[in-house]
N, C-alpha and C positions, 0 to 999 in steps of 0.2 A: 132890527133886525139884521143876522148877517146869512148872506147865501153863499152856495158852495157850487156852483154848476159843474156839472160832468157830463160829456158831450162825449157819446159812446155808439159803436155800430156802424155799419156800412152805410145808413145815410144819416149820421151823426146828430142822432137824436139829444136833447137837452133834457136831464133830469136835476135836478137840485135836492141839496139838504138845507134846512131853515133851521135857525135856532138863533139864540141870544147870547147866551153865555160858552166856552167853552166846559167842560164838565158838568153839562148840564143837560134840557131836555131838547130833541131833536124831531123834527120832521123829515120824512122825505118824499118829493113831487115826481111822479112819473118816471120812476125807474126802468129803462127799457133791454138796458143791456149790463153786461161784466160786473156781475154781482159785488165782485171782489174790490172792485174800486170802492165801493160803499163799504164793505166793513173795512179796509184799510183806513178810511177816512174815520171813520165812527173811534175803530180803536185808538189812533192820532191823537184824536179830541176829548176821550173820554167821555163820547155822549149816547145817551140812551135816548133809541128810535122809539117814537110814543105810537106813529101811525103814519101807514104809507097812502097818502093822498094822490088822488088818478084824475085827470083831468079830462079823458076817457078811455075807451078800451079796446082802442088798438095795439097789436102783438109790441109795435116799437116803444111803447109807454108804457106796459106792465109787465114786458118777459124777463126783466130781473125778479118782479115784485114778491112771487112764490119762493123764490131761492132766500131772499131778506124776509121774511116773513117767517121761516122758517128757524132760521138763523138767530134773530131776536126777539123770534115768542111775540109778535106785534101783529096788531090788525090792517085791515086795507080800507078805504073808504071810496064809493065812487058813485056817482049820480043813480038813482032807480031804472030810468031808461038804458042805458047802459048796463046794467048790470044784468038784464034780461038775456042779454046774449054774448055774455062773457063767463069763461072759463074758469077765472079765478074766485076763489070762494072769497067773497064781499061782508063784510061784518057791519060796516056803517054806511048806511044808505044816506044820500044827498039828495035835500028838495030844493024847490026855488027858494032865495035870499035866507039859505042857512046861515049861520053865524057861526063859525068854528072858533072856538080859541084855544089859541097854539101859546098860551102866559107860562111864565116859567118863574117861579117862585114870584119877586116884585114886581117884574117886568110883564105889565097886562098888554095884548094884544091877541087881535082875532083878524081873522078871514072872514068877508063875506061871499057865500057862495053863489056864484050869478050863472043862472042855467043860459046858455048859449048855443042852442042846437042848431045845425048847419052842416059842421063837417060829422057829427053823430049824432044821435038823438040827444042820449045825456052827455054833450059835451058840456062843459063847465068851465068861467074862468075864476081862479082866486084872488081876490082882491085885499089889501091890508091898507086902507086910509091911513095910519098912524106910521107906517114905512114909507107910503108913497108907492105900494109896487103892487105888480098885476102878474098872475103867473097863469097864462094864457093860453097853452097848450097849442092844438092846432086849427085854432080859430081864429087868431092873429096873430101877424109878423110882423116885421120889422116893415117889409115891401109890398105883402101883400097876403091873401088872405088864403087860408085851409080849401083845400077840395072839399065838394058837394056829388061827385060823380060816383062814390064809394058807396058799398050798401048802408041805408042809413042817412045818409047827407041829400039835404034839400035845399037847392036855392034859395027857397022864398023864408026859408028858417034863418038861413046866414044874414038875409037884411034884416031881419029882425032883431038878429042879435049884434049886428054892427051898428044898429042904431041906439040898443041897450048899452053899447060900452062905448059910443059917444057922448049916453048923457050921463054916464057913471063916472069915465076918466079922465078929469083934467087933464089940461098939459103938464101938467107937472108927476104925473106917475109915470112911473118906469116901467114898461114891460117885458117880460122875461117868456118868450115863447117855447114850442118844443120843439123847435128847429132855426135853424138861423141865429144872428144877433141879437142884443136886447138894445131899448133905445127909446126914448120919454116919447109920451101921447102927442106933444109937440111935433116932434119928428114924425109921425104917422099920419098927421093931418097936411104935414107940409110933402111927403116923398112916395105915400102908400096910393098910389093908383085906384087900384081894386077897391080900398077901402073907400076911399073918394064916391067912387062910380056909383058902390052899392047904396051909399050914406043920401047923394042925390037922385035915385031912382032909377038910375041907370044901369046897364048889363057892364059886366067885366069880361 
C-alpha cells in the first residue's frame, strides 16, 4: 500500500490517500480541508477515487468530502452511529468488523473496520494486516488518546476501544492518526501514557 498524507487546516488534520499503483484506483481517508490539494494529487498520479472513508463525523475530518464527492463523482462511507448526526450524504454505512476491499487488479488487500467509540459513538479505525498499517482517526495518537468530552464521547467506551486496539494491533503495526505524527504500536506501548493508563484500569 502507498500512503500519501495531507496535513491541512488550522489544527493540522491528517487526511490520507491510499493506493497500490499510479494510474489506478485510490481511496481517500478523512479529507478535512483544502480539497484542491487532493484534486491536484489525483491528476498528477492519474488516480481514480473509489470512495471516501471516514473515521468519524467531526468537521475537521469531513470538511472537504462534499467537494471531493462532487468532483470525482464518488461516494462516502462512515459508521452508522455517526451518520445519524452528520450532515454529509453518506451512501455506505460501516458496521462492526466489516471487511472492506481496497483491491486493485492483481493486488488483493482489505481493511478491517474496527468500531472504536469513545471520541464519537461511531468512531472507527481501518486496519490492513497485509500492509501492517492502521488509520486510527481521533481514537489513538502517537502519545495520547482522543478527547471524550465532546458530544457523543464517552470515557468508558474509550477504555473498551483501547482494549480492542491492544488486542488487534501487534507491535509492528504502523498507526496513522487523524492528527500529529505516525508511529508503530511498539512506540505507543512504550510512550503513550494515556493508552497505558486506560489499558491498566487507571484514569488519564
